[in-house]
C-alpha positions in Angstrom: -22.6 19.4 -0.8 -23.8 17.7 -4.0 -20.9 19.0 -5.9 -18.4 17.7 -3.2 -20.1 14.2 -3.4 -20.1 14.2 -7.2 -16.3 15.2 -7.2 -15.5 12.6 -4.7 -17.5 9.9 -6.7 -15.5 10.9 -9.9 -12.2 10.8 -8.0 -13.1 7.4 -6.4 -14.0 6.0 -9.8 -11.0 7.3 -11.6 -8.2 5.8 -9.5 -7.7 2.3 -10.6 -7.6 -0.2 -7.7 -6.0 2.3 -5.3 -7.4 3.3 -2.0 -8.8 6.8 -1.7 -7.5 8.3 1.5 -9.8 10.0 3.9 -12.9 8.4 2.3 -15.2 6.0 4.1 -17.9 3.9 2.6 -20.0 3.1 5.7 -22.6 0.3 5.7 -23.5 -2.7 3.5 -20.8 -4.8 5.4 -21.0 -8.6 5.0 -17.6 -9.3 6.8 -14.8 -7.5 8.7 -11.5 -8.6 9.9 -8.1 -7.1 11.1 -5.9 -6.4 8.1 -2.4 -5.0 8.1 -2.7 -2.7 5.1 -5.1 -1.1 2.7 -3.6 -3.3 -0.1 -4.4 -6.5 1.7 -8.0 -5.4 2.3 -8.3 -4.4 -1.4 -6.9 -7.7 -2.5 -9.3 -9.5 -0.3 -12.3 -7.7 -2.0 -10.8 -8.5 -5.4 -10.7 -12.2 -4.6 -14.3 -12.4 -3.4 -17.0 -12.2 -6.1 -19.6 -11.0 -3.4 -17.5 -7.8 -2.6 -18.7 -4.7 -4.3 -16.6 -2.1 -2.2 -14.2 -2.1 0.8 -13.0 0.1 3.6 -9.8 -0.2 5.6 -10.1 1.6 8.8 -6.6 2.9 10.1 -4.9 1.3 13.3 -6.1 2.9 16.5 -9.6 3.7 15.5 -11.3 0.4 15.8 -8.5 -1.3 17.7 -4.7 -1.5 17.6 -4.7 -2.9 14.0 -6.2 -1.8 10.8 -9.6 -3.3 10.1 -11.0 -4.3 6.7 -14.7 -4.1 5.9 -16.0 -5.8 2.8 -19.3 -4.7 1.4 -22.0 -6.4 -0.7 -23.3 -3.0 -2.1 -21.4 0.2 -2.8 -22.4 2.7 -0.1 -22.5 6.5 -0.3 -19.2 8.2 -0.1 -18.3 10.1 3.1 -15.1 12.2 3.9 -13.5 10.9 7.0 -9.9 10.7 8.0 -10.5 7.2 9.4 -10.2 5.3 6.3 -9.1 4.3 2.9 -11.8 2.9 0.7 -12.4 1.8 -2.9 -15.0 0.3 -5.4 -14.7 -3.2 -6.7 -15.2 -1.7 -10.2 -11.5 -0.4 -9.9 -10.0 -3.8 -9.2 -8.7 -5.9 -12.1 -6.6 -9.0 -12.4 -3.5 -6.8 -13.1 -4.0 -5.0 -9.8 -3.7 -8.2 -7.6 0.0 -8.0 -6.7 1.8 -10.1 -4.3 1.8 -9.0 -0.6 5.3 -9.0 0.9 5.4 -9.7 4.7 1.7 -10.9 4.7 0.6 -14.4 5.6 -2.9 -15.7 4.7 -3.0 -18.6 7.1 -5.6 -21.4 7.1 -8.0 -22.8 4.5 -5.1 -24.9 3.1 -5.8 -27.3 0.3 -2.1 -28.3 -0.6 1.4 -27.4 0.2 4.7 -28.2 -1.6 8.3 -27.0 -2.1 8.9 -24.2 -4.6 11.9 -22.2 -5.9 10.2 -18.8 -5.5 7.0 -17.0 -4.7 6.2 -16.6 -8.5 5.9 -20.4 -8.6 3.5 -20.5 -5.8 1.4 -17.7 -7.4 1.3 -19.5 -10.7 0.3 -22.7 -9.1 -2.7 -21.0 -7.4 -3.7 -19.2 -10.7 -3.6 -22.7 -12.5 -5.7 -24.5 -9.8 -9.4 -23.8 -10.1 -10.1 -24.4 -6.4 -7.4 -22.0 -5.2 -8.5 -18.6 -3.9 -5.3 -17.4 -2.2 -1.7 -18.6 -1.6 1.1 -18.1 0.8 4.9 -18.5 0.1 7.0 -19.3 3.1 10.6 -18.3 2.8 13.4 -20.9 3.0 14.6 -21.9 6.5 11.3 -21.3 8.1 9.4 -24.5 7.5 12.5 -26.5 6.4 15.5 -25.8 4.4 13.5 -24.9 1.1 10.7 -22.6 0.5 7.2 -23.7 0.8 3.9 -22.9 -1.0 0.6 -23.1 0.6 -2.5 -23.0 -1.6 -5.9 -22.0 0.0 -9.4 -22.9 -1.1 -10.8 -19.5 -0.3 -9.5 -16.0 0.3 -7.7 -16.4 3.7 -7.6 -13.4 6.0 -4.3 -11.5 5.9 -1.9 -11.1 9.0 1.5 -9.4 9.1 4.5 -12.0 9.0 8.0 -11.2 7.8 8.6 -14.7 6.6 6.0 -14.9 4.0 4.6 -13.4 0.8 0.9 -14.0 -0.1 -1.6 -13.3 -2.9 -5.1 -13.6 -3.8 -6.6 -14.9 -7.0 -8.9 -12.3 -8.8 -12.5 -13.3 -9.1 -14.9 -11.3 -11.3 -17.5 -9.5 -9.2 -21.0 -11.0 -9.0 -23.8 -9.1 -10.7 -26.8 -8.2 -8.6 -30.1 -9.1 -10.1 -33.1 -7.2 -8.5 
């Protein structure tokens, strides 16, 4: 059993920013919310300094949608077909990719017209108070595309009219 846990720990630590399928990290949760994909759950963790690990529970297990659990400690690894999980240690700025067909509604600090989603992403990266962003495709909120900057990591929902992203935040360091 120890050998299995050790192998799983090595595997989990060696896969950069990807979810490890059939792995659960139960416990140490500080928040949970519906999330359409493992990527949107992982990105949420990468944008919150408090997050040390995450687990995305597959749709149909804890309700009709996928469910994201962010953790303030990294729990022990358990094999379970319910989930995708990952450690915060494996999330870097480079891994924070845009999420097509994901909206992160609410927590708005500003909105403006843009020519493309990359312009929206750059605006968020350049604004200290921005934690996440949503690009709304042209024709949805007017003839031109619109960018919405958020003051925190807004929770993800599926939406075919949007592209969203989260600004990477370094993880906090526990002192105890």
